[in-house]
C-alpha positions in Angstrom: 0.0 0.0 0.0 1.3 3.5 -0.8 0.2 7.0 0.1 1.2 10.3 -1.4 2.3 13.0 1.0 1.7 16.7 0.4 4.4 18.7 -1.1 6.7 20.4 1.4 9.4 22.9 1.7 12.0 21.6 -0.7 9.7 19.9 -3.1 10.5 16.7 -1.3 7.4 14.7 -2.4 7.1 11.1 -3.5 4.9 8.0 -3.4 6.3 6.1 -0.5 5.3 3.0 1.6 2.7 3.7 4.2 5.2 3.3 7.1 7.5 5.9 5.6 4.6 8.3 5.1 3.8 7.9 8.8 7.5 8.5 9.5 7.1 11.9 7.8 3.8 12.7 9.5 5.1 15.5 11.5 6.4 17.6 8.5 6.1 21.3 8.9 4.3 23.7 6.5 6.0 25.4 3.6 8.9 27.7 4.4 8.5 31.5 3.9 10.3 32.9 0.9 13.1 34.4 3.0 14.7 31.1 3.8 17.7 30.3 1.6 17.1 26.6 1.1 13.8 24.8 1.6 13.3 21.6 3.6 11.0 20.1 6.2 10.4 17.9 9.3 10.4 14.2 10.0 8.7 11.9 12.5 8.5 8.2 13.0 6.6 5.1 12.0 5.5 3.1 15.1 6.2 -0.5 15.6 4.7 -3.4 17.6 5.8 -3.4 21.2 7.2 -6.9 20.9 9.0 -8.7 18.1 12.5 -9.7 17.0 13.6 -6.2 16.0 12.2 -2.8 15.6 11.4 -1.7 12.1 13.5 0.8 10.2 12.8 4.6 10.3 11.6 4.3 13.9 12.5 7.1 16.3 11.6 6.7 20.0 8.4 8.3 21.2 10.2 10.5 23.7 12.3 12.0 20.9 9.2 12.7 18.8 7.4 14.2 21.8 10.4 16.5 22.5 10.1 17.9 18.9 6.3 18.7 19.1 5.6 22.4 18.4 9.2 23.0 17.2 8.0 25.1 14.3 6.0 27.5 16.5 7.1 31.1 16.5 9.0 32.2 19.6 9.5 28.6 20.7 13.2 28.9 20.9 14.9 30.7 23.9 18.7 31.2 24.0 19.9 29.6 27.2 22.1 31.6 29.6 25.7 30.7 30.4 24.8 29.0 33.7 22.2 26.8 31.9 24.6 25.8 29.2 27.2 24.9 31.9 24.6 22.6 33.6 23.9 20.9 30.2 27.6 20.4 29.6 28.0 18.9 33.1 25.1 16.5 32.7 26.3 15.2 29.4 29.9 14.9 30.5 28.9 12.9 33.6 26.8 10.5 31.6 29.4 10.0 28.9 32.3 9.6 31.4 30.6 7.6 34.1 27.5 6.0 32.6 24.8 4.8 34.9 26.9 5.6 38.0 26.5 9.3 37.2 22.7 9.2 36.7 21.7 10.9 39.9 24.4 13.6 39.5 23.3 14.1 35.9 19.6 14.2 36.8 20.3 17.0 39.3 22.1 19.1 36.7 19.4 18.4 34.2 16.6 19.3 36.6 18.1 22.7 37.2 17.5 23.6 33.5 14.1 21.9 33.3 15.4 18.8 31.5 14.8 15.2 32.4 16.7 12.0 31.8 14.7 8.9 30.9 15.4 5.4 29.8 14.1 4.5 26.3 12.1 1.2 26.2 12.5 1.2 22.4 16.3 1.4 22.6 17.6 -0.7 25.4 20.7 0.8 27.1 19.9 4.3 25.8 18.8 7.3 27.8 17.3 10.5 26.5 18.0 14.0 27.9 15.0 16.1 27.0 13.0 19.1 28.1 10.2 19.1 30.6 7.1 19.1 28.3 5.7 22.1 30.2 8.8 24.1 30.0 10.0 23.8 26.4 12.3 26.3 24.9 13.6 24.4 21.8 16.8 23.2 23.5 17.3 20.0 21.6 17.1 16.3 22.6 20.1 14.1 23.3 20.2 10.3 23.2 23.2 8.6 24.9 24.1 4.9 24.8 25.7 4.6 28.2 29.0 2.7 28.3 29.1 2.3 24.5 32.5 1.6 23.1 31.7 3.2 19.8 33.3 6.6 19.0 30.5 7.5 16.6 28.1 10.4 17.4 25.2 11.2 15.1 24.0 14.7 14.9 20.9 16.0 13.1 20.7 19.8 13.8 18.2 20.7 11.1 15.5 18.0 11.2 12.6 20.5 10.6 14.4 21.9 7.6 16.5 19.1 6.0 13.6 16.8 5.5 14.1 13.1 6.2 17.3 13.6 8.3 15.6 12.6 11.5 14.4 9.1 10.7 17.7 8.5 8.8 19.6 9.7 11.9 17.6 7.4 14.2 18.3 4.4 12.0 22.0 5.2 11.7 22.2 5.6 15.5 20.7 2.1 16.0 22.4 0.4 13.0 25.9 1.5 14.2 25.3 1.2 18.0 26.6 4.7 18.1 27.5 6.5 21.4 25.0 9.3 20.9 22.3 11.0 18.8 21.7 14.7 19.1 18.7 16.3 17.4 17.2 19.8 17.3 13.7 20.4 18.7 13.2 23.9 17.1 13.0 25.0 13.5 16.1 26.8 12.6 14.2 29.7 11.0 10.7 29.7 12.3 11.3 29.2 16.1 13.1 32.5 16.6 13.4 35.7 14.6 16.6 36.7 12.9 18.8 38.9 15.1 20.4 42.3 14.3 23.5 40.5 12.8 21.4 38.5 10.4 21.8 35.2 12.4 19.0 32.8 13.4 19.4 31.9 17.1 17.6 28.6 16.7 20.0 27.4 14.0 22.0 25.3 16.4 24.6 24.2 13.9 25.7 27.8 13.8 25.2 29.1 17.3 27.8 28.7 20.1 25.2 29.8 22.7 22.9 26.8 22.4 22.2 23.7 24.5 23.2 21.7 21.4 26.6 23.2 21.5 26.9 22.8 25.3 25.9 19.1 25.0 28.6 18.6 22.3 31.1 20.3 24.6 30.1 18.0 27.5 30.4 15.0 25.3 33.9 16.0 24.2 35.0 16.5 27.8 33.9 12.9 28.5 35.2 11.4 25.2 37.3 13.8 23.2 38.3 11.5 20.4 34.9 10.9 18.9 33.7 10.9 15.3 30.8 13.3 14.9 28.7 12.6 11.8 26.4 15.6 11.0 23.5 14.8 8.7 22.1 17.5 6.3 20.2 17.9 3.1 20.2 20.1 0.1 17.9 20.9 -2.8 19.0 20.1 -6.4 22.3 21.6 -7.7 23.7 21.9 -11.2 26.4 19.3 -10.3 23.7 16.7 -9.9 25.5 15.4 -6.8 23.8 12.9 -4.6 26.2 13.5 -1.6 28.8 16.1 -0.6 31.3 15.0 2.0 33.4 17.4 4.1 35.4 17.6 7.3 33.9 21.0 7.8 37.2 22.8 7.1 38.6 24.7 4.1 41.3 22.2 3.6 42.0 19.2 1.3 39.8 16.2 2.1 41.1 14.3 5.1 41.5 10.6 5.7 37.9 10.0 6.7 36.4 11.7 3.7 38.9 10.1 1.4 38.2 6.7 2.8 34.4 7.1 2.7 33.9 8.7 -0.7 34.6 5.8 -3.0 32.6 3.3 -0.8 29.6 5.6 -0.7 29.9 6.3 -4.5 29.5 2.6 -5.1 26.3 2.5 -3.1 24.3 5.7 -4.0 22.6 7.0 -7.2 24.3 10.2 -8.2 27.9 11.3 -7.7 29.7 11.7 -4.3 31.7 14.9 -4.2 34.5 15.8 -1.7 34.6 19.3 -0.4 36.6 21.4 -1.3 38.4 19.1 -3.8 35.4 18.4 -6.0 32.7 20.8 -4.7 33.1 24.5 -3.8 29.8 24.5 -1.7 28.0 22.6 1.0 31.2 22.1 3.0 29.8 22.9 6.5 32.7 25.2 7.2 30.6 27.4 9.5 29.3 24.5 11.6 30.3 25.3 15.2 30.1 21.7 16.4 32.7 20.8 13.7 35.1 23.5 15.1 35.1 22.2 18.6 35.2 18.5 17.6 38.3 19.1 15.5 39.9 21.3 18.3 39.4 18.4 20.8 41.2 16.0 18.5 38.1 14.3 17.2 36.9 13.8 13.6 34.0 15.7 12.1 32.1 14.4 9.0 29.6 16.8 7.4 27.3 14.7 5.2 25.0 16.6 2.7 22.4 14.5 0.9 20.3 15.6 -2.0 16.6 15.7 -1.8 16.4 12.9 -4.4 18.7 10.7 -2.4 16.9 11.2 0.9 13.6 10.4 -0.9 15.1 7.2 -2.3 16.6 6.2 1.0 13.2 6.6 2.8 11.4 4.6 0.1 14.0 1.8 -0.4 14.9 -0.3 2.6 17.7 -2.2 0.8 19.3 1.0 -0.5 19.0 2.5 3.0 20.6 -0.5 4.7 23.5 -0.3 2.2 24.1 3.4 2.5 23.7 3.7 6.2 25.8 0.6 6.7 28.7 2.2 4.7 28.4 5.4 6.8 28.3 3.4 10.0 31.3 1.3 9.2 33.5 4.0 7.7 32.7 6.6 10.4 33.2 4.1 13.2 36.6 2.9 11.9 39.8 4.4 13.4 
């Protein structure tokens, strides 16, 4: 059975399986004309409570709940320095000490109206999310306590780069990654542009966000991680399916060089390396990338075309192959 979704921000529209349509059920309305690149939101298909394995494209209920209302005007509030310090402390404790630090982390989280909960859908994983009555668009953070994996999946534009949330959830599970960080406020709609032309809710470009503080805390607990940041773009003249970057204006590093040919063998469309083969979509202003590299970790900025994201959501075999390549390559030393 198939269902056709309504057209959204970046023309991301296709006939997809019913489960995928449910996955995208939380999509936001069309962007206003002032935004530079269109996109949308993503949700999750639900699965039976029991069974041998959870189906693909399945994000936990607590994460979906944390995102509700994320496109509302004035949803996003910039946290103060003290609040960001509490977030950093909570994440550092969980990453460094695991369950032994739960009470300490819960105390730090409670001070900023966050809660830490186990996820029944993802055994061994906790979520750090806002109190539903005190939301300010601060993001949601999944941590696999005690995980040996160095991989951290980040999806900072899930309301705008359509399809990146369910893909991030599946990549997090497929790779047994250490963490998954997701935004809970639309990068453009949730807060007005400031006097400098910046959007405070764009957490990939704000150093004064909980998202950045959580990344800082994670790096204090595990500095040598590999952060894979998922993004999306609308069609370009190059016809590229993927643009890979370390987030820096420098020749492609070892991770990008290793991943590019393997990914090219798996995806429709070309895979371009920034800046060697593509002069755009390099993620060079991503503030998480800057602190990850400074801490000695690796940063991988993955831009996927609208066509590829649509294909991945509709084709389970393709999705398994592509996400498997990303998981294995990004998790390798």
